[in-house]
N, C-alpha and C positions, 0 to 999 in steps of 0.2 A: 456371317453378318446378317442382320435382319432388315436391312434397308437397301435402297438403290438410289442412284443419282443419274441425272441426264444433262447433257449440254448441247449447244447448237454451234454450228460452224457456217459462216456466211460464204460458202462456195456452192455453186450449183453444178451438178454433173447430169447431163442428159444422155441417156443410152438408148439407141435404136437397135432393136433385136430382129434378126432375120429368122424366118421359119426354116427348120432343118429338114429340107426335102430337095429333090433333084430339080424341081421347077424353079422359076424365078422367085427369089425370096421376098417375103413380105415382112414388114417391120412393126414393132410396137415401141412405144416410148415410155421410158421410166424417168421420173424426176426425183432426185434426192435433194430435199430442201433442208435437212438438218442432220447433224452427226456430232459425235464426240470430238473434241479438239485434239486429234492426234495426227500423225503424219498421214496425209491423205494421198493415196496411191492408186495406181492402175497399172495395166499392162504396158510394157514398152519393149522394144527390140534391144536397146542397149542403154546403159547408164552413161550419159555424156561425161567426158573427162575434162572438157574445156569450159572456161567461164563458170567455174563451180559456184562462185559467190553469188552469181546472178539468179540462182534458183530459189534462194530464200528458204531453204530447208536442208537437212543433212543429206549428204551423198557419201558414197564410199571413199571419195577423195578428201572431202572436208572432215569426215568423222570416221576414220578407219578403226577407231576404238569401239564403235558400235555397229558398223556395217561392213560387209564384204562385197567384193565385186559381183554385180548381177542383182543385188538387192535394191529394192525401191523403198522399203521400210526396214528397220532393223530386224533381222532374222527371217524376213519373208522375201523370196525372190520374185521376179516379174511373173514367172510361170504360175505362182500361187494365185495371183490376181486374175490372170487369164482364165484359170480353171474356175474360180469363183464366179466370174462374170458369165462364162459359158453356162454354168449350171443354173444361174439365175435366169438368164434369158430363155433357156429351153423349157423352163417351168411355167412360163407365162403364156396367155392365150394368143391366137393367131389373128392375122388380117388387120393390118394398119397401114402405115405409109410404106410405099414400095421403094426399094433402093437395092444396091448391090454391095456386098461386103464379103471378103474371103473369110473373115473371122466369125461371121454370123451375127455381128452387131456393129453398131457405129456409136462412137462416143463423142459428145460435144461438151466442152467445158467453158464456163464463164468465170473469169477470174479478175482480180484487181490488176489493172495495167501497171507497167513499170512507171515509176514516178520518182525522179531523182531527189526532189525536195522531201517527199514523204519518207523515202528510203534512208535519207540522211539521219532522220530521227528514229525511225522504227525498224530499220534493217532492210535487207534486200527482199524483193518480191520475185516470185517465179515469172510472172507476166504471161502475156499471151503466147509468145514464141516458146517460152520455157515450158508452158503447159503441154505444147506439142512435143517438144524435144525430150523433156524429162518424163512426163507421164504417158507419152505416146498417144495423146488425144488425136482423133481424126480431124477434129475442128476445134478451135479455141477462139474466144472472143472476149472483149472488154465487157464487164458486168453491165455497162450502160445499154448494151444491145440485147439484154436478156428479154425484156418485155416484148419487143417486136418479134423476136424469134419465137417466144413462147406462144403468142397469139397466133402466129402462123402455124405452129404445131397443132394448136387446139382445133383449127379449122380443117386439118388434113388427117387427123389421127382418130382411130376408132376406139382405142383403149388408152386411157391415161392412168398411170399408176403414180400416186402421190400420197405421202403421209402428211397429216395435219394440213390439208389444203387451206384452212382458214387462217393459217399463220404464215405470212410471207417471210422469206428470209431477210436478214438485215441489209443485204446488198440492194434491196428494192426500197429506197428511201423516199422516193417521190410518191406523194399521196395519190395523185391522178393515175400514176402507173399501177399502183396497187389496186385501185378501183377498176381499172381496165382489165387487169388480170382476173380479179375476183368475179367480174361480170362474165368473162369468158368461161370461167370454171363452172358457173351456175348452169351453163348450157351443156355441160358434159357430165357423163357418169364417171365419177372418180373412184378408182379401185385402190384399196390399201396395198402397200408394198411390204410393210414391215414384217408381217407374219411370214410371207414367202422367204424373206431374207433370213428371218430367225430359224426357219426350218433348215436352211442351208448351213447356218452357223451351229446347229445342234451337234453335228459330228465334227470334231476337231481334226485338222490335217496333221501329218507328222511334224511339219514346221511349227504349227501352233502349239503342239504338245511340248516340243523342245523349248519354246519360249516360256510356257507355263511351268515347266520343270525349273527353269532358271528363276522365274518369279517366286515359286515356292521355296527354293533354296535361299534366296535373298532374305525373304521374310522369316524363314526358319532360323537363320543365323541371327537376325535382329532380335528374335525372341530369346535366344541364348544370351546375347549380350544384355538384354533388358532384365532377364532373371538375375544375372550376375550383379547388376548394378543396383537392384532394388534393396532398400533397407528402410526401417522405420524413420520417420521424420521427413523423408522426401515426399514430394507431392505427385498427385495423378498427372498434373500438367507437365511436370519435369520428366516423368516416365514416358509420356506422349512424345516429348521433344527428343528423348533418348532413342526411342524406337524410330522416329522419323529420320534422325541422323544416321542410324545404323543401316537403314534401307537405302538411303540416298548414296552413301559412300560406297555401296556395293552395286549401284547401277540403277536403282529405281528412280523414276522421274518425280513421282509424287506418291503420297499415300492413296490407296484406291478408294477410300471413304473416310469420313470423320470417325475416328476410333472411339471405342468404349474403353475407358480406363477406370475401372470401378473398384475402389477399395472397400472392404468390409460390406456392410449392408447396402451400399450403393449398387452392388451387383444384383439386388432384387428387382431393379428397374431395367427392363429389356433395352430401352432406348436411352440409357444414361450417357450423356455426352458432355455434361458440364466439366468433368475432369479437372476439378479445382480443389479437391480435398486433400488433406494430409494422409499419408499412408501410416497406419498404426500398427504397433507391435501386437502380434497375436491374430491379426486379421489376414484374410486372403485378399489377393487382388486379381480381378478378372480383366483380362486384356483381349479385346476383339479388335484386331488390327491387321493390315496387310498392305504391302507396297504394290505399285503397278510397274510392270516392266515391259517395255516395247508395246504398250497399249493393253496388256493383259493383266488382269487383277489376280492377286492372291487374297485369301480370306481365311484367316486363322484365328482361333480363340484358344488361349491357355489360361489356366488359373493356378496361382502359386502362392505360397506363404510369404508375407512381407518380411518376416524374420528368418526365413530359410528353412523352417521346420513345421511340418503339418502337426496339429494337435490330433489326438486320437479320433475325435469326432469329425474333424475336417478330413482326415485320412479315410475314414469309413465312407463318408458321403462321396468323396472324390473317387474312390475306387468303384463305387456303384455306377457313377456316370461313365467312368473309363471303360468298364466292362460293356456297357451298352454301346459306347462309341466303337470299340473294337469289333464287336459282333456285327454291328450294322455295316461297317466298312467291308467285311467279308461278303456281304450280300451284293455288293456293287459289281456284278458281272452280268454279261448278256445271257449266259447259260442258266442263270437263276430265274430268268423271265419274270422280273419284278420291276415295279415302278418306284419312284420316290415316295408316292403315297403308300405303296405297299410296305416299303422299308419303315416309314413313319409308324404305320399300324403295328409293326413288329416291335419298334422301339418303345412304344407305349406299354406293351405287354412285358417286355424285358425290364423296363424301368420300374414297373409296379412290383415285379418279383424281387428286384434288387433292393428296393426300399423296404419291402416286407422282411427281407433277410436281416436288415439292421434295425428292425423294431418299429417301422411305420405301420399304422393301421389305416391304410389309405384306400379310398374308393375311387372309381374311375373319374367321377366329376371333379374331385379335388385334385387329382393327378393332372388332368388335361386342362383345367381352368386356372389352377393356382401354381402347382409345383412344376409343371412342364407344359407351359401354355403355347409354345411355338412349334413350328414344323421341324423335322429332323434335318432337312436340307433343301438345297436349291441348285439350279444350274449356275455354272461359273464360266467366265470367259472374258470378252471385251468389256462387259459390265459385271459388277459384283453380283447383283441379282440378274443374271443373264437371261435372255429369251423370255421377257416378262409376259409376252402374249401366249406362251405355250404352257399348258397346264402340266402338273406333275404326275398325271395318271398314265402317261405313256411308258411302255416298257423301256428299260435302259438298254442302250446299244453300245457296242464297242466304240471307244474313243469319245463318248460323251464325257464331260467333266462336271462333277457335282461336289457339293459339300456334304459332310456328315457332322452334325453339331447338336447332339443331345445335351440337355442341361437340367439342372435342378435348382430351384429358388425357394427357400424355406422362409416364409414370413414369420413375424412374431405373433404366433397364433397358438393357443394352448392345445389345439387339436393335433399338433405335430410335436414330436419329441423336443424337449427344451434345448438339449445340447446341440441340436442342428439349426435352431432358429437364428435367422440373420445371416445365414450362409448362402451364397449364390455361386454355382459352379457351372461352367460350360466348357466343353472340349470339342474343338472344331478342326477338321482336317479337309484337305482338298484331294479328290480322288479322280483318277482317270479310269473309267469303266473298261474292264478287260473282257475278253471272251470267257475265260474261266478263272482269272485272277485279277483283282484290282491292283492298280499302281497308285501308291500314296505319294502325292507330290510334296507333302509336308512332313515326311517321315523323319527328317533330321531335326524337327522341333521337339524337344523333350516333352514327354507326357506321362511316362511311368513315374510313380512316386519317388523311387530311388534316384532316377535320373534328374528329376526336377530338383530334389533336395541337394544333390551333388552340384548341380549347376548353380543354384542359389548361393552355395557356400564357396564356389570357386571364383572368388573375386580376383 
């Protein structure tokens, strides 16, 4: 997928971090003012079994179909968040507010309070006590107390880590409170936190990889069902609905992004998301879509014939892209000592040779500006375009997750062979970088010509 999306959540978590040394620990403060709307979790000693409806979110008791005992979000145990927070805190600078903590940090949460009237309409809230019990927060308060706490912290802390300090969270609704906080911030040096967090998110844990395997399997199965269902006369929008349905019935909560469902020459537009045209006999349809499972995205692209059979020209161009896709996937290992930028450079060379083999007389300018104008891949995880502050020049390491998505888009231009004009093809897979061998999360989604045609005819 060639885009990303961002969301905000009106919950504030404040974490105080102790220096890891034998002397009395010192603390630093980190403020998280925005996040994607998923199950917000932290470390805890136990998942409470009583009063489960009062927590306002899934627990192993209320949702045994998606969570097991000891998990605080589906697929992720409490120890996962303990490790993440420890790694984050030890990577930040020293010397701030002094306190004691056996865990090496202190967490304070500000949440919506329990409110019987509001919960009657909107459902249960975790509340202040629930934040302590379920999330294991050291301290928890009503959102209304945030501004007073925040300004106290400003006066006693040397290092403030905050992303987007000019954008107050929605829980701060009072204008005078916002002005008070903004005035306090102007007197401090605000350090960004997102890049530090993204560095830690770069390498996926075993639990995260298991979730992403499931995410990839769900979307791969949805592609199979979508291929079976496709036929001339149906619309791009209907195919979108079919894919959405097939991911949701298998466990995805939402689609990870607005999909590209591009029939025929619509595939020549990288960001085609109108998805409102009829699928025509003899055309290909390019589908860039993926479900989100337990907060982790899949991002797959497949291209297949609307009538179930590739024409000779379509088959030749498709095989050229597929060859590049498969070769680039093999490069996704730590032992190859290569970056995504390095793989992209190789993909351009490979694509040029593949096109020359089928009759293109193409120069580098036309290849990289017209026929193959996008990057071969990006990082993948909690966001579709994950880790957006980290460039793609760093060497791949074991347990990074990336996409590989070469494509060819031949416009109606006489400089290119006429039989290929109007055809757009992209083939995208999700890859766990291995030490010596990559693991393809989307391997069960058909992409070999014989498999695609078999699937399309297997109604």
